[in-house]
C-alpha positions as CSV (number, residue, x, y, z in Angstrom):
1,M,129.7,85.2,91.0
2,A,129.2,85.5,87.3
3,A,131.6,87.5,85.1
4,P,130.2,90.2,82.8
5,T,129.2,89.0,79.4
6,A,130.8,91.0,76.5
7,I,129.1,91.3,73.2
8,G,131.4,92.9,70.6
9,P,132.9,96.1,71.9
10,R,130.2,96.4,74.5
11,G,129.6,94.5,77.7
12,E,126.5,93.6,79.7
13,L,126.3,93.0,83.4
14,W,123.4,91.9,85.7
15,I,123.3,93.3,89.2
16,G,121.0,91.9,91.9
17,A,119.7,94.4,94.4
18,S,119.4,92.6,97.8
19,D,119.0,89.2,96.1
20,R,117.7,87.7,99.3
21,G,115.4,90.6,99.9
22,K,116.5,91.3,103.5
23,C,118.4,94.6,103.4
24,S,118.1,98.1,101.9
25,G,120.4,101.1,101.8
26,L,122.9,102.8,99.6
27,A,125.8,101.3,97.7
28,S,128.5,103.5,96.1
29,V,130.8,102.0,93.5
30,V,133.9,104.0,92.5
31,T,135.7,103.5,89.1
32,A,138.6,105.4,87.8
33,D,136.6,108.4,86.5
34,A,133.2,108.2,88.0
35,R,130.9,107.0,90.8
36,L,127.7,104.9,90.6
37,N,125.3,105.3,93.5
38,T,122.6,102.6,93.9
39,I,119.8,103.3,96.3
40,V,117.9,100.1,97.3
41,L,114.5,100.6,99.0
42,P,112.3,98.0,100.7
43,K,110.5,95.7,98.4
44,I,107.2,96.6,100.1
45,W,107.5,100.1,98.7
46,R,107.7,98.9,95.1
47,D,104.7,99.9,92.9
48,S,104.7,96.7,91.0
49,P,103.7,93.4,92.7
50,S,107.0,91.6,91.7
51,A,110.6,92.5,91.0
52,V,111.4,94.5,87.9
53,Q,114.5,94.9,85.7
54,H,116.1,98.4,85.3
55,Q,118.2,99.3,82.3
56,L,121.3,101.4,82.8
57,E,123.6,102.8,80.1
58,W,127.0,103.3,81.7
59,D,130.1,104.7,80.0
60,G,132.2,105.1,83.2
61,T,132.9,108.8,82.7
62,S,130.1,110.6,84.7
63,D,128.5,110.1,88.1
64,D,125.1,108.5,88.2
65,T,122.5,107.5,90.7
66,I,119.8,104.8,90.2
67,L,116.9,103.9,92.5
68,V,115.7,100.3,92.8
69,H,114.0,98.0,95.3
70,E,115.0,94.8,97.0
71,L,115.0,91.8,94.6
72,D,115.1,94.0,91.5
73,V,117.7,93.4,88.8
74,I,119.8,96.1,87.1
75,K,121.1,95.4,83.6
76,V,124.2,97.6,82.9
77,A,125.3,98.0,79.4
78,G,128.3,100.0,78.0
79,P,131.9,99.8,77.1
80,R,133.4,96.5,78.2
81,S,136.0,98.2,80.4
82,A,133.4,100.4,82.2
83,V,131.2,97.4,82.8
84,A,134.1,95.3,84.1
85,D,135.0,98.2,86.5
86,I,131.5,98.1,88.0
87,A,131.6,94.3,88.4
88,L,135.0,94.6,90.2
89,G,133.8,97.4,92.4
90,I,130.6,95.5,93.5
91,S,132.7,92.4,94.3
92,T,134.7,94.4,96.9
93,L,131.8,96.2,98.6
94,D,130.3,93.9,101.2
95,D,131.0,90.4,100.1
96,D,131.9,89.4,103.6
97,V,128.3,89.6,104.9
98,E,125.6,87.0,104.5
99,T,123.2,89.3,102.7
100,P,125.1,91.8,100.5
101,L,123.2,94.8,99.2
102,L,124.5,94.3,95.6
103,T,125.7,91.2,93.9
104,V,126.9,90.5,90.4
105,R,124.7,87.7,89.1
106,S,123.9,85.7,86.0
107,Q,121.2,86.8,83.6
108,P,117.7,86.1,85.1
109,R,116.3,82.8,84.0
110,R,112.9,84.3,83.6
111,N,112.1,87.6,81.9
112,L,111.4,90.3,84.4
113,K,109.1,93.2,83.6
114,D,111.1,96.3,82.7
115,A,110.8,99.3,85.0
116,T,108.5,101.9,83.5
117,G,109.4,105.6,83.3
118,T,107.3,106.4,86.3
119,E,109.4,104.0,88.4
120,E,112.7,105.9,87.7
121,P,112.4,109.0,89.9
122,T,115.1,111.6,90.2
123,R,118.2,111.4,92.3
124,D,116.8,113.8,94.8
125,V,113.6,111.7,95.2
126,G,115.8,108.7,95.8
127,F,117.9,110.3,98.6
128,A,114.7,111.7,100.2
129,A,113.2,108.1,100.2
130,L,116.4,106.8,101.8
131,L,116.2,109.5,104.4
132,D,112.6,108.3,105.2
133,L,113.9,104.8,105.6
134,L,116.6,105.9,108.1
135,K,114.0,107.8,110.1
136,I,111.8,104.7,110.2
137,T,114.8,102.7,111.5
138,D,115.3,105.1,114.3
139,R,111.6,105.1,115.2
140,V,111.5,101.3,115.2
141,A,114.6,101.2,117.4
142,A,112.8,103.4,120.0
143,L,109.7,101.2,119.7
144,Y,111.6,98.0,120.3
145,R,113.7,99.6,123.1
146,P,111.6,102.3,124.7
147,S,114.5,103.6,126.7
148,T,116.6,104.4,123.7
149,S,117.1,108.0,122.6
150,S,117.6,107.2,118.9
151,A,114.3,108.7,117.9
152,K,115.2,112.0,119.7
153,Q,118.8,112.4,118.6
154,S,120.0,112.7,115.1
155,H,121.5,109.9,113.1
156,S,124.7,111.3,111.6
157,D,124.0,109.9,108.1
158,E,120.4,111.0,108.4
159,L,121.5,114.6,109.2
160,V,123.5,114.8,106.1
161,L,120.6,113.6,104.0
162,T,118.3,116.0,105.8
163,A,120.6,118.8,104.8
164,D,120.7,117.6,101.2
165,A,116.9,117.4,101.0
166,F,116.6,120.9,102.5
167,L,119.1,122.4,100.1
168,T,117.3,120.8,97.2
169,E,114.1,122.5,98.2
170,A,115.8,125.9,98.8
171,E,117.6,125.8,95.4
172,A,114.3,125.1,93.7
173,R,112.4,128.0,95.4
174,L,115.0,130.8,95.8
175,G,114.2,132.3,92.4
176,S,110.6,132.7,93.4
177,A,111.1,134.2,96.9
178,R,108.7,137.0,97.5
179,P,109.5,140.3,99.3
180,R,107.2,141.5,102.1
181,Y,106.5,144.9,103.5
182,Q,108.6,145.7,106.5
183,Q,108.2,148.7,108.8
184,R,111.3,150.9,108.6
185,D,112.5,153.9,110.6
186,E,115.0,156.2,108.7
187,V,116.2,159.7,108.8
188,L,115.6,161.2,105.4
189,P,116.0,164.6,103.7
190,A,112.5,164.4,102.3
191,V,109.3,163.3,104.0
192,R,108.2,159.7,103.4
193,G,105.4,158.0,105.2
194,R,104.7,159.3,108.7
195,V,107.0,161.9,110.2
196,D,108.1,161.8,113.8
197,D,106.8,164.9,115.6
198,R,109.8,165.5,117.8
199,S,112.1,165.0,114.8
200,M,110.1,167.6,112.9
201,A,110.3,170.1,115.7
202,R,114.1,169.5,116.1
203,A,114.6,170.0,112.4
204,A,112.7,173.3,112.5
205,A,114.7,174.5,115.4
206,E,118.1,173.5,113.9
207,S,117.2,174.5,110.3
208,S,118.0,170.9,109.3
209,P,116.3,169.2,106.3
210,Y,116.6,165.8,107.9
211,V,113.5,164.2,109.7
212,L,112.8,160.8,111.1
213,C,110.2,158.9,109.0
214,H,108.2,155.8,109.7
215,F,107.2,153.9,106.5
216,D,106.6,150.4,105.0
217,D,108.9,149.2,102.3
218,L,109.3,146.0,100.3
219,S,112.2,143.9,101.6
220,M,113.7,140.4,101.1
221,D,114.6,140.4,104.7
222,T,111.6,138.3,105.6
223,A,111.0,136.0,108.5
224,L,110.8,133.0,106.2
225,L,114.2,133.8,104.5
226,R,115.8,134.4,107.9
227,V,114.9,130.8,108.9
228,I,116.1,129.5,105.5
229,L,119.4,131.4,105.9
230,A,120.0,130.0,109.4
231,A,119.3,126.4,108.2
232,T,121.6,127.0,105.2
233,K,124.5,128.0,107.5
234,V,124.0,124.8,109.5
235,A,124.2,122.8,106.3
236,A,127.3,124.8,105.1
237,G,129.1,124.1,108.4
238,L,128.4,120.3,108.7
239,H,131.4,118.1,109.3
240,I,130.5,115.2,107.0
241,R,132.1,111.9,108.1
242,A,133.3,109.1,106.0
243,P,131.9,107.4,104.0
244,L,129.2,110.0,103.2
245,D,131.9,112.6,102.5
246,R,132.4,110.7,99.2
247,L,128.9,111.2,98.0
248,P,128.3,113.8,95.3
249,L,125.9,115.8,97.6
250,Q,128.2,118.8,97.9
251,V,126.2,119.9,101.0
252,N,128.8,122.4,102.3
253,D,129.5,124.1,98.9
254,R,125.8,124.4,98.1
255,G,125.1,125.8,101.6
256,V,127.7,128.5,101.1
257,K,126.4,129.4,97.7
258,I,122.8,129.8,98.9
259,A,124.0,131.8,101.9
260,R,125.7,134.3,99.6
261,Q,122.5,134.6,97.6
262,L,120.8,135.6,100.9
263,S,123.3,138.2,101.8
264,A,120.6,140.9,102.1
265,V,118.8,138.8,104.8
266,S,119.4,139.4,108.5
267,S,121.3,136.6,110.2
268,I,119.7,135.1,113.4
269,S,120.9,132.4,115.7
270,P,119.9,128.7,115.0
271,S,117.8,128.6,118.2
272,A,116.0,131.8,117.3
273,A,115.4,130.5,113.8
274,L,114.0,127.3,115.1
275,R,111.5,129.1,117.3
276,L,110.6,131.4,114.5
277,G,110.3,128.5,112.0
278,R,108.0,126.5,114.2
279,S,105.6,129.5,114.8
280,L,105.7,130.8,111.2
281,R,102.5,130.6,109.2
282,L,103.0,131.1,105.4
283,S,100.7,133.2,103.3
284,R,98.8,131.8,100.4
285,L,101.5,133.1,98.0
286,E,104.3,131.5,100.1
287,T,102.8,128.0,100.4
288,P,105.3,126.5,97.8
289,W,107.9,127.1,100.5
290,Q,106.1,124.9,103.1
291,K,108.2,121.8,102.3
292,G,111.4,123.8,102.4
293,L,110.4,125.4,105.7
294,D,109.6,122.0,107.2
295,R,113.0,120.7,106.1
296,A,114.7,123.8,107.6
297,V,113.0,123.3,110.9
298,E,114.0,119.6,110.9
299,L,117.6,120.5,110.2
300,L,117.7,123.2,112.9
301,S,116.1,120.9,115.5
302,R,119.0,118.4,115.5
303,E,120.8,118.4,118.8
304,A,123.5,115.8,118.2
305,S,126.6,117.0,116.4
306,L,128.4,115.0,113.8
307,P,131.8,113.6,114.4
308,T,134.7,114.9,112.5
309,R,135.9,113.0,109.5
310,A,137.1,109.5,110.3
311,G,139.5,109.5,107.4
312,D,139.1,109.0,103.7
313,I,138.4,105.8,101.8
314,D,139.7,104.8,98.4
315,A,137.0,102.4,97.4
316,G,133.2,102.5,97.4
317,F,131.1,101.9,100.4
318,V,127.8,100.5,101.6
319,L,125.2,102.1,104.0
320,R,123.0,99.1,105.0
321,V,119.6,99.0,106.7
322,D,118.7,95.4,107.6
323,T,115.0,95.6,106.8
324,N,114.4,92.0,107.8
325,K,115.8,92.8,111.3
326,M,113.9,96.1,111.3
327,W,110.6,94.2,110.6
328,E,111.3,91.8,113.5
329,D,111.9,94.6,115.9
330,L,108.8,96.5,114.7
331,V,106.6,93.4,115.2
332,F,108.0,92.9,118.7
333,G,107.2,96.5,119.6
334,L,103.6,96.2,118.3
335,L,103.1,92.8,120.1
336,A,104.2,94.5,123.3
337,S,101.4,97.1,122.8
338,V,98.6,94.5,122.5
339,A,99.7,91.3,124.3
340,T,101.2,90.5,127.7
341,D,104.4,88.8,128.7
342,V,105.9,89.2,125.2
343,Q,109.3,87.5,124.9
344,K,111.7,87.7,122.0
345,N,114.3,84.9,121.5
346,N,117.7,85.1,120.0
347,D,118.7,82.4,117.5
348,N,120.8,80.5,120.0
349,S,119.3,81.6,123.4
350,L,115.9,81.7,124.9
351,A,114.2,84.6,126.7
352,A,113.1,84.4,130.3
353,G,110.2,81.9,130.9
354,V,110.5,80.3,127.4
355,A,111.1,76.6,126.9
356,V,111.6,74.8,123.6
357,Q,112.2,71.1,123.8
358,E,114.5,69.2,121.4
359,P,112.5,67.1,119.0
360,W,115.1,64.3,119.2
361,T,117.3,63.3,122.1
362,R,121.0,63.4,121.3
363,E,124.4,63.3,123.0
364,S,125.5,66.7,121.7
365,K,124.7,69.7,123.8
366,D,125.2,72.2,121.0
367,P,122.6,74.9,120.9
368,R,119.8,74.8,118.4
369,D,120.2,76.6,115.2
370,R,117.0,78.6,115.6
371,Y,114.2,79.4,118.0
372,P,110.8,81.0,117.4
373,D,110.9,84.8,117.2
374,Y,108.4,85.5,119.9
375,L,106.2,83.9,122.6
376,A,103.3,85.9,124.1
377,S,100.1,85.7,126.1
378,F,96.9,87.2,124.7
379,K,93.9,86.7,127.0
380,E,93.8,83.0,127.7
381,A,95.9,82.1,124.6
382,T,99.6,81.3,124.6
383,L,101.1,82.2,121.2
384,V,104.2,81.3,119.2
385,L,104.8,83.9,116.5
386,D,107.4,84.3,113.8
387,A,108.0,87.5,111.7
388,K,108.4,87.0,108.0
389,Y,109.7,89.8,105.9
390,K,108.0,88.6,102.7
391,S,104.6,88.2,101.1
392,S,102.0,86.1,102.9
393,R,101.3,84.5,99.5
394,S,104.7,82.9,99.7
395,L,103.6,80.8,102.8
396,G,104.9,77.3,102.0
397,S,105.6,74.0,103.7
398,D,108.9,75.1,105.3
399,D,107.3,78.0,107.2
400,A,104.3,75.9,108.1
401,N,106.4,72.9,109.3
402,Q,108.5,75.2,111.4
403,L,105.4,76.5,113.2
404,F,104.1,72.9,113.4
405,A,107.2,71.9,115.4
406,Y,107.0,74.9,117.6
407,S,103.4,74.2,118.4
408,H,104.4,70.9,120.0
409,L,107.6,71.9,121.6
410,S,107.3,75.4,123.0
411,S,105.9,76.8,126.2
412,L,105.8,80.1,128.1
413,Q,106.0,80.1,131.9
414,N,105.3,76.4,131.7
415,V,102.1,76.9,129.8
416,P,101.9,75.0,126.5
417,V,101.2,76.8,123.2
418,T,97.6,77.1,122.2
419,H,98.0,79.0,118.9
420,V,100.7,79.9,116.3
421,A,101.0,82.7,113.8
422,L,103.2,84.1,111.1
423,I,103.3,87.9,110.8
424,Y,103.8,89.4,107.3
425,P,103.9,92.9,105.9
426,S,100.6,93.6,104.4
427,P,100.4,94.0,100.6
428,A,98.6,96.9,98.9
429,I,95.3,94.8,98.8
430,P,95.2,92.7,102.0
431,R,93.5,89.4,101.9
432,S,90.5,88.3,104.0
433,K,91.4,86.7,107.3
434,S,91.8,82.9,107.1
435,F,93.4,80.2,109.2
436,L,95.2,76.9,108.8
437,L,94.5,73.8,111.0
438,R,97.2,71.5,112.4
439,A,97.0,68.1,110.8
440,P,95.8,65.4,111.3
441,T,93.8,66.3,114.5
442,K,92.7,69.8,113.4
443,D,93.1,70.9,117.0
444,M,95.3,74.1,116.6
445,S,95.2,77.1,114.3
446,L,97.9,78.9,112.4
447,A,97.2,82.5,111.4
448,P,99.0,84.2,108.4
449,I,98.7,87.7,110.0
450,E,99.2,90.7,107.8
451,I,99.9,94.2,109.2
452,D,101.0,97.3,107.4
453,F,104.7,97.9,106.7
454,P,105.7,101.5,107.5
455,P,105.1,103.8,104.4
456,S,107.8,106.2,103.6
457,R,105.9,109.2,105.1
458,A,105.2,107.4,108.4
459,A,108.2,108.7,110.3
460,R,108.3,112.3,109.0
461,T,106.4,113.6,112.0
462,N,105.5,112.4,115.5
463,Q,101.9,112.6,114.6
464,A,102.3,110.4,111.5
465,W,104.2,107.8,113.5
466,R,101.6,107.7,116.2
467,Q,98.9,107.3,113.6
468,Y,100.9,104.4,112.0
469,Q,101.4,102.7,115.4
470,E,97.7,103.0,116.3
471,T,96.6,101.6,112.9
472,T,99.0,98.6,113.0
473,S,98.3,97.9,116.7
474,R,94.6,97.8,115.9
475,Q,95.2,95.4,112.9
476,L,97.3,93.1,115.1
477,R,94.8,93.1,117.9
478,E,91.9,92.2,115.5
479,W,93.9,89.3,114.2
480,L,94.8,88.0,117.7
481,E,91.2,88.4,118.8
482,M,90.1,86.1,116.0
483,L,93.0,83.7,116.4
484,S,92.3,83.3,120.2
485,Q,88.8,82.0,119.3
486,Q,90.0,79.3,116.9
487,P,90.5,75.7,118.0
488,S,93.1,74.9,120.7
489,P,94.0,71.6,122.4
490,H,95.0,73.3,125.7
491,L,92.2,75.7,126.4
492,A,89.7,74.1,128.7
493,G,86.1,74.4,127.5
494,H,87.1,75.7,124.1
495,Q,84.1,75.0,121.9
496,N,84.6,77.3,119.0
497,V,84.5,76.2,115.4
498,P,87.0,77.7,112.9
499,T,85.4,80.5,110.9
500,V,87.5,80.0,107.8
501,V,89.8,77.0,107.0
502,T,92.1,76.9,104.1
């Protein structure tokens, strides 16, 4: 771990964001007077094709939040003591894990492109993107393990970020909230609107000037603001557990402040607000509130309650999402939707029906270091597949040789392997489908399969997630259809000629 380099009274520090490109999340570093939050998003979501360098001026006296992507580099410059505090804080975050979210590193050997202004969104956009990633993680868990309820119940960290996103929308729109005409019934000393006949007769009989009037009046007590108020009270009453209670979100305080601003609005129960919010159709003038209403409904629909605080922490913290593992689980779920007898192996244990022979005999009976990720059947083909959370353009000899060995050594239900594939997240511009042939006999094909990585919007609604699943399942099926027609040494009567060989 490199120490910060000081130049005169100032210091410079280079921070690697998920240097191995396998995890995303939120890292919060605490110094004596301030907190630095770093949100790391998946590299697949980056606008640029390669890693970039972010510039951060840090004086150590005010809180700040920076949004980056896996493999990016952050150059921190400022007073030497403030930079040193950041280096010390990062070194104590999660240095006990194999793939830390942040690392203090040496200056990059090659010059990285500087992040442009358009790649530095606001803090609120960063937390909203992190919320999307947590939602995707829950959806993938349900796809990998269909019996799980994670996609139906709230993730405690996600619930807090949902509240933050809702309050941000509400704060931006409250000043432009529009009144609506509401029907009112009041006893007045002067006629207004339509007079109740019986009230008029009673007033004449009793010589009273007061009559019951029915009229429409502009009021801020609208159905929309009733839903917003109910969601605001949910946010104000959240019990935020450690470590998120150390974030500068101020969810509870902001909720109380907005609730006070809506004191003229009638209070309804969360369940009634949820029903009302789901059925509410905004007028043309109210359409700017649509996103805030969606966030309110999302917050009100949470069924799981947050645990109480688990105690405070003195140092920073890390909220990790293992994107490499998430990609493996996602691929397994998609394979199960298009293939049969799909088996997922652990590194040191094999799934049912899977056999992988040792390439060399030895006296030691220690388990192998690694097995192929999946074996599956697709029509007449028996497949060995590995998920790779990186660009297909990085396909090199190590990955190819790994599949070469598995093609000789693996079997599923005593049926030898006929085809092999590596499954990558698709880039913005996918390449044409091509295949590699096993040397020297050219009798087996390897497919570098590309399927879409979930975009940030994919898990916001059930419909969006179903659409994503349908799209990626179709992509995977098309690849496997083509792969199953390529050369194979174990398929009787296989006469096909490879369509494209690279």
